[in-house]
N, C-alpha and C positions, 0 to 999 in steps of 0.2 A: 504493501500499500504506500503511495506516494500524494504529498502534501503541496500544494501547487498558490503559489505568489504571483501575482503580477504587477509589476513595473511599469512606468514610463511614459501613460499615458497623460492628456495634456491637452493645452488649447493649441493652435495651429491655424494660420492663413491658409487658403487654399492655394493646392501648387506645392506648396510644403511638403517637407520630411518629418516621419516621428517614427522610432523604436521603440518596443516593448519587449521586454523580457519576462519569462515566468523562470522561476527558481523553486527545481521540486525538493523539499527534503522529502527521509524514507529510503528504503530501500530497493534496489534495481529497477533505477531510474531508466536504463539503456535497455530494457525487457518491456516500454510501454510505448507506444505509439503515442504523439502528438499531435494537438489541434489546436486552433486559432478560431472563436467562432464571436459573433459582436450579434449585440441585440438593442434597435433601434425604438424608439418610444412608439407604441402603439403594434410594433411589429415582431413578429416570430423570431427569434433566436434559431440563426443560421452561422451554418459553417465558413469557415473565411478559408483557412488553409490551412494542411496537414499535413506530416512527415514517419517516415515510417522508423521505428526502434532505432533502424541502423541508419538512417539518416539519405540512404539510399533512394527513395521516392518520393515524391513532393505531389500532393494534388493543390488547385486553386480554383475557387467559383469563376467563373468566368468574369464578374464585377470588377476582381483584382487582379488577374490576369497581366504583365508585365510592370505591371507598379506595385504590388507587395512582393516579398520573398519569405519562406521560414529557412530556417535554418537551426541545427541542435549541436551543442555541445558536452557529448554524455561525460567528457573528466569532467565538467563543470556542474552538470544538473542544472542545465538552461537549454531553452528553446528561446530563440529570438522571431519577430514578427516585424522585419524594416518594412516601413510602408513609403512611397513616395509618389509625389505628383495628387496629391491626397487632395478630395471633392467633398464637398458639404453632406455629399451623400453619404459618404465614409462616418459621419458623425454615428456613435452609438457606444453601448457598454461593450469591453472586448473580452472575452475569458478564455481564458488558457483551460485544456482538459487533456486528461491524459486516458488512453485504452490500452489494456493489457495488449500484447501482442498475438497473444488467444484469444480476445474478446471481441465480439459485435459492434460492443458498446464504449463510446465513453462514461465513465463514471464516475470519476472523479475529477473533479471542478474548483479554479481556483474564485476568488469572491469579483473578479473582475476590476478593470480600470475605465474609467470614462476618455474618451479622445472626441473632442471637439473640434468640427474644421471650420470654420468662418468662412463668409464669400467676399 
């Protein structure tokens, strides 16, 4: 079991960049696939990007392809989301989540961090 905490949210102007980090405590971080999700006001939580336990494979939602990059450092128990060319519609609470490499669902979530993009 891991515990997750996100850092790096804040306010940025449209076109700007922001990096989010998620630090995991607990054992076997490298056994978990990791994902970044976001939830805007009045909308359902949706996946933004994910990365497999080894870092060999990544996934991006169409809305962020070419602008966001997910990466991980298993030695430091961290996963990072670099967000470039931010748009007002990227405004949301961003959550880090973990899924056991043997599992079908993300079962461990961080508390979330607010990202606000002003126009």
